[in-house]
N, C-alpha and C positions, 0 to 999 in steps of 0.2 A: 315524587310519588313512588309508592311501593307497588309495582304492577302485579306481582304474584299475590300479594295480600288483597289488592283490589279485585282481582279475578276470583279469588276464593270467597270473599265476602259477597260479591255480586251474585255468583252462582248459588251460594248458600241461601241468600235472601230471596232470590227468585224461586228456589225450590220450596222454601218454607211457606210461601204464600198460596201454593196450589194444593187443594185438597184432593184426595183420591177420586171423589165424586166429580170434581171439575175436570180431571184427567181421564174420566171414563174407566176408572179402575175400581174393583171391589175393595171395600174397607173392612178388615177383620180385626176385632179386638181393640184394646185401648192402645193408643200411640204415645210414645214417650216424648216425641218432638212434633211440632206443627208441620203440616205440609207433607210432601212426598218423601219417601225414603230414597237413598241414593240408588239402590237397586231398581226402584221403580222408574226413576229418571233414566237410568242406563237402558232399561228395557224399552221405554218409549222412544229413546234416541237410537236404538239399534246398536249399542256398543256394550262391551263387557263391563261388569261392575268395577273391576280393578282399573280399567281404562278411565271410567268416569271419575272414580276416586282421585286418580292422578290429575284430571282436569280441575276438579274442585279444590285440589291442593294448590292450584295456581299455575299449573304447567300447561299452557296453551301453545307453547312453541311447536311449530311444525304441524299443527292440527289443520286438516284440510277444510276447505269451504263447505264440502258436503257434510262433514261432521258438525261444523258450526251451525249449518242450516237445520240439521236434525235436532241439535240442542235447543235452538231458538223455538222450534215447533214444540218440542217436548215441554219446555218451560213456559210456553204460551207468551213469548215476548212480543211487545208491540214494536212498531217501526223504530222508535228511538232506542229501545232496549236492544233490539237486534243489531243496529248500527254500533251501539256501545260494545256489544260482545265482540264484533269483528275488530273494532278499534283496539280492544284489550288484547286480542290475539295478535294483531299486528305489532303492538308495543312489546309483546312477550317474545317475538321472534328475534333472530340474530341481527336483522336489519330493522330494528324497531323504529328508527327515526325515518323510515321511508314508507310512504303511504302505499295503498294498494294500486294506485294509479302511477306509481313511480315517481311521485314528487316528494321532495323533502318536506317534512312536517316540522315546523318550529313554532316559536312563540308568536303570539298575535302582535301585529304592528300597531303603533300608535300615531304614525305620521300620516297626516291628511294632505293630499296634494292640493295646490291652489285651484286646480280645475274642479275638484270635488267641492271645495268651499263655494266656488261660483255657482255650481249646480244648486247647492243648498240655498244660497241667497236668492236664487230665482224662484224658488218654491213659495207659494202663498199659504201653505199649510205648515204646521210644526214639523220639523225634520231634524234628526240628529244622526251622527255617524258614531258608531261604537265598535269596539273590537270584541273578540270572542270572550275575553275576561269580563266584559261589561263595563269597561272604561268608556266614558263619554268623551270622545276625542274632538268633536266639532258639532256645531249646530247652526241653524239660521237664527235670525233674531227672535222669531216666534217660538222656535224650539227651545231656545235658552230661557225665554220668559216662562214657557210652560213648565220646564223642569228647574225653575229658579231655586226651589228648596234644595235640590241636589247639587246644582252648580255652586250655590252659595254656602253649602254645608261646611262646617269646620272639619269634617272628615274628608280629607283630600289625599290623593287625587280623586276627582269626581268618578265614582264607580257605583253602579246600581246596587250591588250587594253590600258594599261598604256603607252606603247611605242607609239601606234598608235595615241592616242589623246593628249599626253603631250610632245612628242619629235618631233620637226620639221623635224628631219632626216627621220621620217617615210614617209613623203609625197614624198621623193625622193626614198626611198627604195621600197615602194609598188607602182608599176606603175599604178594600179587601186585603189588608196587609198580610194576613195569614197565608192566603193563596199566593200572593206575590212572593213572599219569603220562601215558601216551599218550591215554587217554580224557579226562582233564581238559583237555589242550591242545586236543583235537578239540572238546570242548564250548565252550571259550572262543572257538575259531574260529567256531563257529556263532553264538555270542552277538555277536561282533564284526560278523558279516554283518548281523544284525538291528538292531544298535545301533551304527552306525559313528561316531556323534557322542557316545558315552559317554566323557567325559573320564576318569572314574575307571577305566574298563576300559583305556583307552589307557595310563594311568599304571601300572596293574598289569602289563600286558604289557611295558612299558618296564622296570619294576623286575625282572621275572623274566628278561627277555632279557639284561639287564646282568649279573645275578648267577648265572645258570645256563646253561652251555653246552648242556646237554641240552634245556632248554626252548627255547632259540633254534633248535636243530636241528629239534625236533618242530614248532615254530611254522611253520617254513619249508616243511614238508611239505604244508600246507594241507588236512589231513584234518579232517573234520567228523563230528559224531555228535549224536544226541538223547540226553538224559539223563532218561529217563522211568521206567525200571524196570530191575532187574538184581539182582546179588548182590554182597555185600561179604565178603571173607575177611580178618578182622582178627586181630591178636594184642594183646589188651588187657593192660596191665601188671599188672592185679589178678586177672582171672579167666581169662586165657589165650586160647586160640584160639576164634574165633567165626565161624560161617558163617551169614550173615544175608541175607535178601531185603529189597529196598526197593521202595517205590512212591513216585513223585514226582507230586504233585497241585498244579496251579496254583491260587493264591488269586485268584479272579476279581476281587475288589474291590481288590486290591493289585497294581498293575502290576509284573511281574517277580519276584514272590515265589512260592516253591513250598514246599509242606509235604512233607517226606520222613519216611516212617514205616518203621521197621525191625522185622522179625519173624523168628522162628526156627521151624522145624518143631516141632510139639507132641511132647513127650517126648524131643527130641533133646538131645545134650550141650550144644549151643549154647543151647537154651532153659534148661537147668539153669544154665548160666553166666550168662545174663541174669537169672534169678531170684536168683542169688547176688549179682550186681552191684546189683540193686535193693535187696536186704536190706542190703548193705554201705553203699549210698548213704543209705538211710533212717537207719541207725545213726549215720552221720557227721552227718547233718542234725540229729538229736536231740541229739547231743553239742554241736554248735555252738549250738543253741538254749539248752541248759543253761548254757553258758559265757556267753552273752549276757544271761541273766537277772540283774537287779541283786540283790546280796546283801541278805538280810532283816536289817534292823537290830534289834538287841536293845533292849528298853526300858531 
């Protein structure tokens, strides 16, 4: 990742989306560029024009938290964008691989401990464990059945963005594929800001940028978002449409891993579909076990 270039493009893109009216500034005459001028952002942030120009050229090294907060306010950043700005500033510093909490920030792990797998297997609702890159590292039986198109995709290793952008089945599986695709790229942008030295993430972004024009376009927009809670509208090849809510919980002892749990409203058609999927999955598992049993030899 090119941190200086990412900083420059992120600040420039945020500046371009804010009109003088939105910033509470008068607007005079015709503007050659969309959004605020650099001198207007500098004034709103309480810094000199030359200093802001230096920042937008990608030089955030040594910038104080106070200035970053002022920039976030001037550019009207949301929580995810503000966090991304601070991540970029950390990465630009001399100790860029060290987080603001003093912990080393590296690539996301892919190893799932046996204890975590036991937790997954005890859950009666679909559950998966993924890392910050969107790799699907583990799942319980129902979680694997729910995301069967992703786990069984020819595009491997199993990864949410790889499936969404490179497998045509994703457009059928995600009923609101456009939103999913946009959110996935924004999540990867946030991850790249936190982990600029993650080689596997860089490789994934390179692969998707090479093979998908849409991914490349969305990546260039520098939008970011958190991936903590939300809804999924899926079309499962076995049980049909599903409207599910999900919660994402960090696994504190496993850097970069999160547990995603999916639920449906009680009594809803989606819950009925999940119950049917669970029954179908259990039946298949029993049939597989029966096939695997050795034949009893006759005396």
